[in-house]
All heavy atoms as a GROMACS GRO file, in nm:
protein
  601
    1MET      N    1   1.758   1.536   1.386
    1MET     CA    2   1.775   1.517   1.243
    1MET      C    3   1.638   1.512   1.178
    1MET      O    4   1.548   1.444   1.226
    1MET     CB    5   1.851   1.386   1.219
    1MET     CG    6   1.859   1.346   1.076
    1MET     SD    7   1.935   1.183   1.058
    1MET     CE    8   1.864   1.140   0.903
    2ILE      N    9   1.621   1.582   1.071
    2ILE     CA   10   1.498   1.577   0.991
    2ILE      C   11   1.532   1.507   0.861
    2ILE      O   12   1.634   1.536   0.798
    2ILE     CB   13   1.443   1.719   0.965
    2ILE    CG1   14   1.401   1.783   1.097
    2ILE    CG2   15   1.327   1.713   0.867
    2ILE    CD1   16   1.351   1.924   1.084
    3SER      N   17   1.449   1.412   0.823
    3SER     CA   18   1.473   1.335   0.702
    3SER      C   19   1.343   1.328   0.622
    3SER      O   20   1.235   1.350   0.676
    3SER     CB   21   1.521   1.194   0.738
    3SER     OG   22   1.560   1.124   0.624
    4GLN      N   23   1.355   1.297   0.493
    4GLN     CA   24   1.239   1.290   0.406
    4GLN      C   25   1.222   1.147   0.357
    4GLN      O   26   1.320   1.078   0.325
    4GLN     CB   27   1.260   1.384   0.286
    4GLN     CG   28   1.146   1.387   0.189
    4GLN     CD   29   1.174   1.480   0.072
    4GLN    OE1   30   1.287   1.496   0.029
    4GLN    NE2   31   1.070   1.542   0.022
    5ILE      N   32   1.098   1.102   0.351
    5ILE     CA   33   1.070   0.970   0.295
    5ILE      C   34   1.088   0.980   0.144
    5ILE      O   35   1.035   1.070   0.080
    5ILE     CB   36   0.927   0.924   0.330
    5ILE    CG1   37   0.913   0.912   0.482
    5ILE    CG2   38   0.894   0.792   0.261
    5ILE    CD1   39   0.773   0.884   0.529
    6ALA      N   40   1.165   0.887   0.087
    6ALA     CA   41   1.196   0.891  -0.056
    6ALA      C   42   1.169   0.755  -0.119
    6ALA      O   43   1.170   0.652  -0.052
    6ALA     CB   44   1.342   0.930  -0.076
    7LYS      N   45   1.146   0.755  -0.249
    7LYS     CA   46   1.127   0.630  -0.324
    7LYS      C   47   1.263   0.561  -0.337
    7LYS      O   48   1.364   0.623  -0.362
    7LYS     CB   49   1.070   0.661  -0.462
    7LYS     CG   50   1.035   0.536  -0.541
    7LYS     CD   51   0.946   0.572  -0.657
    7LYS     CE   52   0.913   0.452  -0.742
    7LYS     NZ   53   0.844   0.345  -0.672
    8TRP      N   54   1.262   0.430  -0.316
    8TRP     CA   55   1.384   0.351  -0.324
    8TRP      C   56   1.346   0.221  -0.394
    8TRP      O   57   1.301   0.127  -0.332
    8TRP     CB   58   1.437   0.324  -0.185
    8TRP     CG   59   1.576   0.272  -0.178
    8TRP    CD1   60   1.646   0.206  -0.273
    8TRP    CD2   61   1.662   0.282  -0.066
    8TRP    NE1   62   1.771   0.174  -0.228
    8TRP    CE2   63   1.783   0.220  -0.100
    8TRP    CE3   64   1.650   0.336   0.061
    8TRP    CZ2   65   1.890   0.211  -0.013
    8TRP    CZ3   66   1.756   0.327   0.147
    8TRP    CH2   67   1.875   0.266   0.110
    9GLY      N   68   1.359   0.217  -0.525
    9GLY     CA   69   1.312   0.102  -0.604
    9GLY      C   70   1.161   0.096  -0.595
    9GLY      O   71   1.092   0.194  -0.620
   10ASN      N   72   1.106  -0.021  -0.557
   10ASN     CA   73   0.962  -0.036  -0.540
   10ASN      C   74   0.918  -0.006  -0.397
   10ASN      O   75   0.803  -0.029  -0.361
   10ASN     CB   76   0.918  -0.178  -0.578
   10ASN     CG   77   0.928  -0.201  -0.727
   10ASN    OD1   78   0.913  -0.109  -0.805
   10ASN    ND2   79   0.953  -0.325  -0.766
   11SER      N   80   1.010   0.040  -0.314
   11SER     CA   81   0.981   0.069  -0.174
   11SER      C   82   1.002   0.216  -0.144
   11SER      O   83   1.032   0.294  -0.233
   11SER     CB   84   1.075  -0.014  -0.084
   11SER     OG   85   1.058  -0.152  -0.109
   12GLN      N   86   0.986   0.250  -0.020
   12GLN     CA   87   1.017   0.384   0.027
   12GLN      C   88   1.117   0.369   0.140
   12GLN      O   89   1.120   0.268   0.209
   12GLN     CB   90   0.891   0.456   0.079
   12GLN     CG   91   0.787   0.486  -0.028
   12GLN     CD   92   0.703   0.365  -0.062
   12GLN    OE1   93   0.660   0.293   0.025
   12GLN    NE2   94   0.681   0.343  -0.191
   13GLY      N   95   1.199   0.471   0.160
   13GLY     CA   96   1.300   0.462   0.264
   13GLY      C   97   1.326   0.596   0.328
   13GLY      O   98   1.290   0.701   0.275
   14ILE      N   99   1.386   0.590   0.445
   14ILE     CA  100   1.429   0.710   0.517
   14ILE      C  101   1.580   0.700   0.533
   14ILE      O  102   1.631   0.601   0.584
   14ILE     CB  103   1.361   0.718   0.655
   14ILE    CG1  104   1.209   0.723   0.639
   14ILE    CG2  105   1.414   0.838   0.733
   14ILE    CD1  106   1.134   0.715   0.770
   15ARG      N  107   1.650   0.802   0.489
   15ARG     CA  108   1.796   0.804   0.504
   15ARG      C  109   1.832   0.859   0.641
   15ARG      O  110   1.768   0.950   0.691
   15ARG     CB  111   1.859   0.890   0.396
   15ARG     CG  112   1.846   0.830   0.259
   15ARG     CD  113   1.920   0.914   0.159
   15ARG     NE  114   1.903   0.857   0.029
   15ARG     CZ  115   1.994   0.863  -0.066
   15ARG    NH1  116   2.106   0.926  -0.045
   15ARG    NH2  117   1.973   0.808  -0.183
   16MET      N  118   1.938   0.802   0.697
   16MET     CA  119   1.988   0.851   0.825
   16MET      C  120   2.134   0.890   0.808
   16MET      O  121   2.210   0.819   0.742
   16MET     CB  122   1.974   0.742   0.931
   16MET     CG  123   1.829   0.704   0.957
   16MET     SD  124   1.812   0.568   1.073
   16MET     CE  125   1.856   0.648   1.224
   17GLU      N  126   2.170   1.002   0.867
   17GLU     CA  127   2.308   1.049   0.857
   17GLU      C  128   2.402   0.950   0.924
   17GLU      O  129   2.367   0.885   1.024
   17GLU     CB  130   2.322   1.185   0.924
   17GLU     CG  131   2.244   1.294   0.855
   17GLU     CD  132   2.251   1.426   0.930
   17GLU    OE1  133   2.327   1.437   1.029
   17GLU    OE2  134   2.179   1.518   0.890
   18LYS      N  135   2.522   0.940   0.870
   18LYS     CA  136   2.623   0.848   0.922
   18LYS      C  137   2.651   0.875   1.069
   18LYS      O  138   2.665   0.783   1.149
   18LYS     CB  139   2.752   0.862   0.840
   18LYS     CG  140   2.858   0.763   0.874
   18LYS     CD  141   2.977   0.779   0.781
   18LYS     CE  142   3.085   0.679   0.812
   18LYS     NZ  143   3.198   0.691   0.719
   19ARG      N  144   2.655   1.003   1.107
   19ARG     CA  145   2.685   1.037   1.247
   19ARG      C  146   2.575   0.988   1.341
   19ARG      O  147   2.601   0.948   1.455
   19ARG     CB  148   2.709   1.186   1.264
   19ARG     CG  149   2.587   1.272   1.242
   19ARG     CD  150   2.615   1.420   1.266
   19ARG     NE  151   2.500   1.499   1.231
   19ARG     CZ  152   2.397   1.521   1.313
   19ARG    NH1  153   2.398   1.472   1.434
   19ARG    NH2  154   2.296   1.594   1.274
   20VAL      N  155   2.450   0.988   1.294
   20VAL     CA  156   2.340   0.939   1.376
   20VAL      C  157   2.352   0.788   1.396
   20VAL      O  158   2.339   0.736   1.507
   20VAL     CB  159   2.203   0.975   1.314
   20VAL    CG1  160   2.088   0.910   1.387
   20VAL    CG2  161   2.185   1.126   1.309
   21LEU      N  162   2.379   0.716   1.286
   21LEU     CA  163   2.397   0.571   1.295
   21LEU      C  164   2.513   0.537   1.389
   21LEU      O  165   2.503   0.448   1.473
   21LEU     CB  166   2.422   0.511   1.158
   21LEU     CG  167   2.304   0.512   1.061
   21LEU    CD1  168   2.344   0.458   0.926
   21LEU    CD2  169   2.187   0.435   1.117
   22LYS      N  170   2.622   0.610   1.374
   22LYS     CA  171   2.740   0.586   1.458
   22LYS      C  172   2.707   0.607   1.605
   22LYS      O  173   2.747   0.528   1.690
   22LYS     CB  174   2.855   0.676   1.414
   22LYS     CG  175   2.984   0.646   1.485
   22LYS     CD  176   3.097   0.730   1.430
   22LYS     CE  177   3.226   0.697   1.505
   22LYS     NZ  178   3.338   0.776   1.456
   23SER      N  179   2.632   0.713   1.635
   23SER     CA  180   2.597   0.742   1.774
   23SER      C  181   2.508   0.633   1.834
   23SER      O  182   2.504   0.615   1.955
   23SER     CB  183   2.530   0.878   1.786
   23SER     OG  184   2.398   0.874   1.735
   24LEU      N  185   2.435   0.559   1.748
   24LEU     CA  186   2.349   0.451   1.793
   24LEU      C  187   2.419   0.316   1.790
   24LEU      O  188   2.361   0.213   1.825
   24LEU     CB  189   2.223   0.444   1.705
   24LEU     CG  190   2.132   0.566   1.711
   24LEU    CD1  191   2.027   0.559   1.601
   24LEU    CD2  192   2.068   0.576   1.847
   25GLY      N  193   2.545   0.314   1.743
   25GLY     CA  194   2.618   0.189   1.733
   25GLY      C  195   2.571   0.103   1.618
   25GLY      O  196   2.587  -0.018   1.620
   26LEU      N  197   2.514   0.165   1.514
   26LEU     CA  198   2.465   0.092   1.398
   26LEU      C  199   2.551   0.121   1.276
   26LEU      O  200   2.616   0.225   1.268
   26LEU     CB  201   2.321   0.134   1.366
   26LEU     CG  202   2.216   0.099   1.470
   26LEU    CD1  203   2.085   0.167   1.438
   26LEU    CD2  204   2.198  -0.052   1.480
   27CYS      N  205   2.551   0.027   1.181
   27CYS     CA  206   2.620   0.050   1.055
   27CYS      C  207   2.543  -0.019   0.943
   27CYS      O  208   2.448  -0.094   0.969
   27CYS     CB  209   2.765   0.004   1.061
   27CYS     SG  210   2.785  -0.171   1.092
   28ILE      N  211   2.585   0.005   0.821
   28ILE     CA  212   2.518  -0.053   0.705
   28ILE      C  213   2.512  -0.205   0.718
   28ILE      O  214   2.611  -0.269   0.751
   28ILE     CB  215   2.592  -0.013   0.575
   28ILE    CG1  216   2.580   0.138   0.555
   28ILE    CG2  217   2.537  -0.088   0.454
   28ILE    CD1  218   2.667   0.192   0.444
   29GLY      N  219   2.396  -0.261   0.695
   29GLY     CA  220   2.378  -0.406   0.701
   29GLY      C  221   2.321  -0.454   0.834
   29GLY      O  222   2.276  -0.568   0.843
   30ASP      N  223   2.325  -0.371   0.939
   30ASP     CA  224   2.269  -0.412   1.067
   30ASP      C  225   2.118  -0.426   1.055
   30ASP      O  226   2.053  -0.355   0.978
   30ASP     CB  227   2.300  -0.310   1.177
   30ASP     CG  228   2.445  -0.317   1.223
   30ASP    OD1  229   2.515  -0.413   1.187
   30ASP    OD2  230   2.487  -0.226   1.296
   31MET      N  231   2.062  -0.516   1.132
   31MET     CA  232   1.917  -0.537   1.134
   31MET      C  233   1.857  -0.451   1.244
   31MET      O  234   1.915  -0.437   1.351
   31MET     CB  235   1.885  -0.684   1.160
   31MET     CG  236   1.940  -0.779   1.054
   31MET     SD  237   1.870  -0.754   0.892
   31MET     CE  238   1.706  -0.818   0.917
   32VAL      N  239   1.740  -0.393   1.216
   32VAL     CA  240   1.668  -0.315   1.315
   32VAL      C  241   1.523  -0.360   1.322
   32VAL      O  242   1.470  -0.414   1.226
   32VAL     CB  243   1.674  -0.162   1.285
   32VAL    CG1  244   1.816  -0.110   1.297
   32VAL    CG2  245   1.615  -0.130   1.150
   33GLU      N  246   1.462  -0.339   1.436
   33GLU     CA  247   1.320  -0.366   1.454
   33GLU      C  248   1.248  -0.232   1.451
   33GLU      O  249   1.289  -0.137   1.518
   33GLU     CB  250   1.297  -0.434   1.588
   33GLU     CG  251   1.152  -0.462   1.619
   33GLU     CD  252   1.133  -0.524   1.756
   33GLU    OE1  253   1.230  -0.579   1.812
   33GLU    OE2  254   1.021  -0.514   1.807
   34ILE      N  255   1.142  -0.221   1.374
   34ILE     CA  256   1.065  -0.099   1.363
   34ILE      C  257   0.928  -0.124   1.423
   34ILE      O  258   0.860  -0.220   1.386
   34ILE     CB  259   1.052  -0.053   1.216
   34ILE    CG1  260   1.190  -0.033   1.156
   34ILE    CG2  261   0.970   0.075   1.208
   34ILE    CD1  262   1.189  -0.008   1.007
   35SER      N  263   0.891  -0.040   1.520
   35SER     CA  264   0.760  -0.055   1.583
   35SER      C  265   0.697   0.082   1.601
   35SER      O  266   0.757   0.184   1.570
   35SER     CB  267   0.773  -0.128   1.718
   35SER     OG  268   0.859  -0.058   1.805
   36LYS      N  269   0.576   0.083   1.652
   36LYS     CA  270   0.500   0.206   1.667
   36LYS      C  271   0.449   0.214   1.810
   36LYS      O  272   0.405   0.115   1.867
   36LYS     CB  273   0.384   0.203   1.568
   36LYS     CG  274   0.294   0.321   1.573
   36LYS     CD  275   0.179   0.301   1.475
   36LYS     CE  276   0.075   0.406   1.506
   36LYS     NZ  277  -0.058   0.371   1.490
   37ASN      N  278   0.456   0.333   1.867
   37ASN     CA  279   0.400   0.359   1.999
   37ASN      C  280   0.322   0.489   1.988
   37ASN      O  281   0.381   0.596   1.989
   37ASN     CB  282   0.511   0.369   2.104
   37ASN     CG  283   0.457   0.388   2.244
   37ASN    OD1  284   0.336   0.378   2.266
   37ASN    ND2  285   0.545   0.414   2.338
   38GLY      N  286   0.190   0.477   1.971
   38GLY     CA  287   0.110   0.596   1.946
   38GLY      C  288   0.149   0.657   1.813
   38GLY      O  289   0.146   0.590   1.711
   39ASP      N  290   0.189   0.782   1.813
   39ASP     CA  291   0.234   0.850   1.691
   39ASP      C  292   0.384   0.841   1.671
   39ASP      O  293   0.437   0.900   1.577
   39ASP     CB  294   0.192   0.997   1.695
   39ASP     CG  295   0.041   1.014   1.681
   39ASP    OD1  296  -0.024   0.921   1.629
   39ASP    OD2  297  -0.012   1.119   1.721
   40GLU      N  298   0.455   0.770   1.758
   40GLU     CA  299   0.601   0.762   1.749
   40GLU      C  300   0.644   0.635   1.675
   40GLU      O  301   0.584   0.530   1.690
   40GLU     CB  302   0.664   0.762   1.888
   40GLU     CG  303   0.643   0.890   1.964
   40GLU     CD  304   0.709   0.886   2.100
   40GLU    OE1  305   0.738   0.776   2.151
   40GLU    OE2  306   0.732   0.995   2.154
   41ILE      N  307   0.748   0.649   1.596
   41ILE     CA  308   0.811   0.535   1.529
   41ILE      C  309   0.935   0.501   1.610
   41ILE      O  310   1.017   0.588   1.640
   41ILE     CB  311   0.851   0.569   1.384
   41ILE    CG1  312   0.727   0.605   1.303
   41ILE    CG2  313   0.926   0.452   1.321
   41ILE    CD1  314   0.759   0.662   1.166
   42ILE      N  315   0.950   0.375   1.647
   42ILE     CA  316   1.063   0.331   1.727
   42ILE      C  317   1.149   0.239   1.640
   42ILE      O  318   1.101   0.141   1.584
   42ILE     CB  319   1.016   0.257   1.853
   42ILE    CG1  320   0.927   0.350   1.936
   42ILE    CG2  321   1.136   0.206   1.933
   42ILE    CD1  322   0.849   0.280   2.043
   43ILE      N  323   1.277   0.273   1.628
   43ILE     CA  324   1.373   0.192   1.553
   43ILE      C  325   1.481   0.149   1.651
   43ILE      O  326   1.546   0.234   1.712
   43ILE     CB  327   1.436   0.272   1.437
   43ILE    CG1  328   1.328   0.323   1.342
   43ILE    CG2  329   1.538   0.185   1.362
   43ILE    CD1  330   1.379   0.416   1.235
   44LYS      N  331   1.498   0.018   1.669
   44LYS     CA  332   1.600  -0.027   1.762
   44LYS      C  333   1.674  -0.147   1.705
   44LYS      O  334   1.619  -0.224   1.626
   44LYS     CB  335   1.542  -0.059   1.899
   44LYS     CG  336   1.436  -0.166   1.901
   44LYS     CD  337   1.379  -0.180   2.041
   44LYS     CE  338   1.269  -0.284   2.046
   44LYS     NZ  339   1.214  -0.300   2.180
   45PRO      N  340   1.801  -0.163   1.745
   45PRO     CA  341   1.879  -0.276   1.695
   45PRO      C  342   1.814  -0.408   1.733
   45PRO      O  343   1.748  -0.418   1.837
   45PRO     CB  344   2.014  -0.261   1.768
   45PRO     CG  345   2.018  -0.122   1.816
   45PRO     CD  346   1.875  -0.080   1.837
   46THR      N  347   1.828  -0.506   1.647
   46THR     CA  348   1.775  -0.639   1.675
   46THR      C  349   1.891  -0.738   1.673
   46THR      O  350   2.003  -0.703   1.640
   46THR     CB  351   1.665  -0.676   1.576
   46THR    OG1  352   1.603  -0.797   1.619
   46THR    CG2  353   1.716  -0.695   1.436
   47HIS      N  354   1.863  -0.858   1.705
   47HIS     CA  355   1.966  -0.961   1.710
   47HIS      C  356   1.974  -1.033   1.576
   47HIS      O  357   1.878  -1.036   1.501
   47HIS     CB  358   1.932  -1.062   1.820
   47HIS     CG  359   1.913  -0.997   1.954
   47HIS    ND1  360   2.018  -0.957   2.032
   47HIS    CD2  361   1.802  -0.964   2.022
   47HIS    CE1  362   1.973  -0.903   2.143
   47HIS    NE2  363   1.841  -0.905   2.139
   48GLY      N  364   2.086  -1.095   1.551
   48GLY     CA  365   2.105  -1.173   1.429
   48GLY      C  366   2.031  -1.305   1.436
   48GLY      O  367   1.970  -1.340   1.537
   49ILE      N  368   2.039  -1.381   1.331
   49ILE     CA  369   1.966  -1.508   1.321
   49ILE      C  370   2.005  -1.606   1.431
   49ILE      O  371   1.924  -1.681   1.480
   49ILE     CB  372   1.984  -1.572   1.181
   49ILE    CG1  373   1.888  -1.690   1.163
   49ILE    CG2  374   2.128  -1.612   1.157
   49ILE    CD1  375   1.876  -1.740   1.023
   50ASP      N  376   2.132  -1.603   1.474
   50ASP     CA  377   2.175  -1.696   1.577
   50ASP      C  378   2.097  -1.675   1.708
   50ASP      O  379   2.066  -1.770   1.778
   50ASP     CB  380   2.325  -1.683   1.604
   50ASP     CG  381   2.407  -1.737   1.489
   50ASP    OD1  382   2.362  -1.833   1.425
   50ASP    OD2  383   2.516  -1.684   1.464
   51TRP      N  384   2.063  -1.550   1.741
   51TRP     CA  385   1.987  -1.523   1.862
   51TRP      C  386   1.848  -1.584   1.853
   51TRP      O  387   1.799  -1.644   1.947
   51TRP     CB  388   1.979  -1.372   1.885
   51TRP     CG  389   1.908  -1.337   2.012
   51TRP    CD1  390   1.961  -1.333   2.138
   51TRP    CD2  391   1.770  -1.302   2.026
   51TRP    NE1  392   1.865  -1.297   2.229
   51TRP    CE2  393   1.746  -1.277   2.163
   51TRP    CE3  394   1.665  -1.288   1.937
   51TRP    CZ2  395   1.621  -1.240   2.211
   51TRP    CZ3  396   1.541  -1.251   1.986
   51TRP    CH2  397   1.521  -1.227   2.122
   52TYR      N  398   1.782  -1.570   1.736
   52TYR     CA  399   1.648  -1.623   1.721
   52TYR      C  400   1.647  -1.776   1.722
   52TYR      O  401   1.548  -1.838   1.757
   52TYR     CB  402   1.585  -1.572   1.590
   52TYR     CG  403   1.550  -1.427   1.595
   52TYR    CD1  404   1.626  -1.333   1.526
   52TYR    CD2  405   1.443  -1.381   1.670
   52TYR    CE1  406   1.595  -1.198   1.531
   52TYR    CE2  407   1.412  -1.247   1.676
   52TYR     CZ  408   1.488  -1.156   1.606
   52TYR     OH  409   1.457  -1.023   1.613
   53LEU      N  410   1.756  -1.835   1.682
   53LEU     CA  411   1.763  -1.980   1.671
   53LEU      C  412   1.843  -2.043   1.785
   53LEU      O  413   1.879  -2.160   1.779
   53LEU     CB  414   1.826  -2.019   1.536
   53LEU     CG  415   1.748  -1.974   1.413
   53LEU    CD1  416   1.827  -2.004   1.286
   53LEU    CD2  417   1.610  -2.036   1.406
   54GLU      N  418   1.867  -1.968   1.893
   54GLU     CA  419   1.954  -2.017   2.000
   54GLU      C  420   1.900  -2.141   2.070
   54GLU      O  421   1.976  -2.216   2.130
   54GLU     CB  422   1.983  -1.907   2.102
   54GLU     CG  423   1.867  -1.867   2.187
   54GLU     CD  424   1.902  -1.755   2.284
   54GLU    OE1  425   2.012  -1.701   2.280
   54GLU    OE2  426   1.814  -1.722   2.364
   55ASP      N  427   1.769  -2.166   2.062
   55ASP     CA  428   1.712  -2.285   2.124
   55ASP      C  429   1.731  -2.410   2.039
   55ASP      O  430   1.696  -2.520   2.081
   55ASP     CB  431   1.562  -2.265   2.152
   55ASP     CG  432   1.538  -2.160   2.259
   55ASP    OD1  433   1.630  -2.136   2.340
   55ASP    OD2  434   1.428  -2.102   2.260
   56TYR      N  435   1.785  -2.394   1.918
   56TYR     CA  436   1.806  -2.506   1.828
   56TYR      C  437   1.955  -2.537   1.820
   56TYR      O  438   2.038  -2.448   1.832
   56TYR     CB  439   1.752  -2.474   1.688
   56TYR     CG  440   1.603  -2.446   1.688
   56TYR    CD1  441   1.555  -2.317   1.704
   56TYR    CD2  442   1.513  -2.550   1.674
   56TYR    CE1  443   1.418  -2.291   1.706
   56TYR    CE2  444   1.376  -2.525   1.676
   56TYR     CZ  445   1.330  -2.396   1.692
   56TYR     OH  446   1.196  -2.371   1.694
   57GLU      N  447   1.986  -2.662   1.796
   57GLU     CA  448   2.127  -2.699   1.783
   57GLU      C  449   2.179  -2.650   1.648
   57GLU      O  450   2.124  -2.683   1.543
   57GLU     CB  451   2.141  -2.851   1.792
   57GLU     CG  452   2.284  -2.897   1.791
   57GLU     CD  453   2.296  -3.047   1.811
   57GLU    OE1  454   2.205  -3.106   1.872
   57GLU    OE2  455   2.396  -3.103   1.764
   58ARG      N  456   2.283  -2.568   1.652
   58ARG     CA  457   2.340  -2.511   1.530
   58ARG      C  458   2.416  -2.619   1.453
   58ARG      O  459   2.500  -2.687   1.509
   58ARG     CB  460   2.434  -2.397   1.566
   58ARG     CG  461   2.497  -2.332   1.446
   58ARG     CD  462   2.593  -2.221   1.491
   58ARG     NE  463   2.666  -2.168   1.380
   58ARG     CZ  464   2.625  -2.067   1.305
   58ARG    NH1  465   2.511  -2.009   1.330
   58ARG    NH2  466   2.698  -2.023   1.205
   59PRO      N  467   2.388  -2.635   1.323
   59PRO     CA  468   2.465  -2.730   1.243
   59PRO      C  469   2.612  -2.689   1.240
   59PRO      O  470   2.645  -2.571   1.250
   59PRO     CB  471   2.402  -2.717   1.103
   59PRO     CG  472   2.270  -2.652   1.124
   59PRO     CD  473   2.284  -2.567   1.246
   60GLU      N  474   2.702  -2.786   1.226
   60GLU     CA  475   2.845  -2.756   1.225
   60GLU      C  476   2.883  -2.656   1.118
   60GLU      O  477   2.972  -2.574   1.138
   60GLU     CB  478   2.926  -2.885   1.207
   60GLU     CG  479   2.928  -2.972   1.329
   60GLU     CD  480   3.014  -3.094   1.310
   60GLU    OE1  481   3.107  -3.092   1.226
   60GLU    OE2  482   2.989  -3.194   1.380
   61ASP      N  483   2.816  -2.660   1.002
   61ASP     CA  484   2.850  -2.569   0.893
   61ASP      C  485   2.762  -2.444   0.892
   61ASP      O  486   2.763  -2.367   0.798
   61ASP     CB  487   2.844  -2.640   0.758
   61ASP     CG  488   2.708  -2.702   0.729
   61ASP    OD1  489   2.622  -2.702   0.820
   61ASP    OD2  490   2.689  -2.750   0.617
   62GLY      N  491   2.685  -2.421   0.999
   62GLY     CA  492   2.604  -2.299   1.010
   62GLY      C  493   2.466  -2.314   0.948
   62GLY      O  494   2.434  -2.414   0.884
   63TRP      N  495   2.385  -2.213   0.967
   63TRP     CA  496   2.248  -2.212   0.917
   63TRP      C  497   2.240  -2.182   0.767
   63TRP      O  498   2.142  -2.212   0.702
   63TRP     CB  499   2.165  -2.105   0.990
   63TRP     CG  500   2.157  -2.126   1.137
   63TRP    CD1  501   2.220  -2.051   1.233
   63TRP    CD2  502   2.085  -2.227   1.207
   63TRP    NE1  503   2.191  -2.098   1.357
   63TRP    CE2  504   2.107  -2.206   1.345
   63TRP    CE3  505   2.004  -2.330   1.168
   63TRP    CZ2  506   2.051  -2.288   1.442
   63TRP    CZ3  507   1.947  -2.412   1.265
   63TRP    CH2  508   1.971  -2.390   1.399
   64GLU      N  509   2.344  -2.121   0.714
   64GLU     CA  510   2.341  -2.074   0.576
   64GLU      C  511   2.332  -2.187   0.474
   64GLU      O  512   2.295  -2.166   0.360
   64GLU     CB  513   2.465  -1.990   0.546
   64GLU     CG  514   2.475  -1.864   0.629
   64GLU     CD  515   2.523  -1.887   0.771
   64GLU    OE1  516   2.580  -1.995   0.800
   64GLU    OE2  517   2.502  -1.799   0.855
   65HIS      N  518   2.364  -2.310   0.514
   65HIS     CA  519   2.369  -2.422   0.419
   65HIS      C  520   2.242  -2.507   0.421
   65HIS      O  521   2.235  -2.609   0.353
   65HIS     CB  522   2.491  -2.510   0.449
   65HIS     CG  523   2.618  -2.432   0.446
   65HIS    ND1  524   2.673  -2.383   0.330
   65HIS    CD2  525   2.698  -2.387   0.545
   65HIS    CE1  526   2.783  -2.316   0.357
   65HIS    NE2  527   2.800  -2.316   0.486
   66ILE      N  528   2.142  -2.466   0.495
   66ILE     CA  529   2.018  -2.542   0.503
   66ILE      C  530   1.939  -2.521   0.374
   66ILE      O  531   1.924  -2.410   0.326
   66ILE     CB  532   1.934  -2.498   0.625
   66ILE    CG1  533   2.011  -2.531   0.753
   66ILE    CG2  534   1.797  -2.564   0.623
   66ILE    CD1  535   1.945  -2.480   0.878
   67GLU      N  536   1.890  -2.630   0.318
   67GLU     CA  537   1.811  -2.623   0.195
   67GLU      C  538   1.676  -2.558   0.222
   67GLU      O  539   1.619  -2.574   0.329
   67GLU     CB  540   1.788  -2.764   0.138
   67GLU     CG  541   1.915  -2.833   0.094
   67GLU     CD  542   1.978  -2.769  -0.028
   67GLU    OE1  543   1.903  -2.720  -0.116
   67GLU    OE2  544   2.101  -2.766  -0.035
   68SER      N  545   1.624  -2.484   0.123
   68SER     CA  546   1.493  -2.424   0.138
   68SER      C  547   1.388  -2.533   0.141
   68SER      O  548   1.403  -2.637   0.078
   68SER     CB  549   1.467  -2.324   0.024
   68SER     OG  550   1.466  -2.391  -0.099
   69GLY      N  551   1.280  -2.509   0.215
   69GLY     CA  552   1.177  -2.610   0.230
   69GLY      C  553   1.050  -2.578   0.152
   69GLY      O  554   0.955  -2.653   0.154
   70GLY      N  555   1.050  -2.467   0.084
   70GLY     CA  556   0.931  -2.427   0.012
   70GLY      C  557   0.969  -2.340  -0.108
   70GLY      O  558   1.067  -2.369  -0.175
   71ARG      N  559   0.896  -2.231  -0.125
   71ARG     CA  560   0.919  -2.146  -0.241
   71ARG      C  561   1.010  -2.027  -0.208
   71ARG      O  562   1.034  -1.942  -0.291
   71ARG     CB  563   0.786  -2.095  -0.294
   71ARG     CG  564   0.700  -2.210  -0.348
   71ARG     CD  565   0.564  -2.167  -0.389
   71ARG     NE  566   0.567  -2.049  -0.473
   71ARG     CZ  567   0.461  -1.981  -0.511
   71ARG    NH1  568   0.343  -2.020  -0.471
   71ARG    NH2  569   0.472  -1.876  -0.585
   72GLU      N  570   1.061  -2.022  -0.083
   72GLU     CA  571   1.149  -1.912  -0.047
   72GLU      C  572   1.281  -1.922  -0.121
   72GLU      O  573   1.321  -2.028  -0.166
   72GLU     CB  574   1.176  -1.908   0.105
   72GLU     CG  575   1.253  -2.025   0.158
   72GLU     CD  576   1.169  -2.145   0.196
   72GLU    OE1  577   1.046  -2.140   0.193
   72GLU    OE2  578   1.229  -2.247   0.230
   73GLU      N  579   1.346  -1.809  -0.139
   73GLU     CA  580   1.475  -1.805  -0.204
   73GLU      C  581   1.581  -1.767  -0.104
   73GLU      O  582   1.559  -1.682  -0.020
   73GLU     CB  583   1.473  -1.704  -0.319
   73GLU     CG  584   1.380  -1.743  -0.430
   73GLU     CD  585   1.382  -1.644  -0.544
   73GLU    OE1  586   1.482  -1.572  -0.558
   73GLU    OE2  587   1.284  -1.640  -0.618
   74TRP      N  588   1.697  -1.828  -0.109
   74TRP     CA  589   1.807  -1.801  -0.017
   74TRP      C  590   1.908  -1.714  -0.084
   74TRP      O  591   1.940  -1.720  -0.194
   74TRP     CB  592   1.872  -1.928   0.032
   74TRP     CG  593   1.780  -2.016   0.110
   74TRP    CD1  594   1.700  -2.113   0.061
   74TRP    CD2  595   1.752  -2.011   0.250
   74TRP    NE1  596   1.627  -2.171   0.162
   74TRP    CE2  597   1.659  -2.110   0.277
   74TRP    CE3  598   1.802  -1.934   0.356
   74TRP    CZ2  599   1.613  -2.135   0.406
   74TRP    CZ3  600   1.755  -1.958   0.482
   74TRP    CH2  601   1.660  -2.058   0.506
   0.00000   0.00000   0.00000
């Protein structure tokens, strides 16, 4: 697949065909990790927030209800 980098709001983006996403087991909203190996761009699925926080005890009502601790917005 050949794709073009395009302006997307204040960012730039690369569109991927639905069939390519499907073949990779990805869909809209999935998180991916983007890295570089020499001149190659590597895009691979990543884990959700629960995986990153698995060493912490999950609150009964989930992570989504935790108050912000600084200037970040939820």
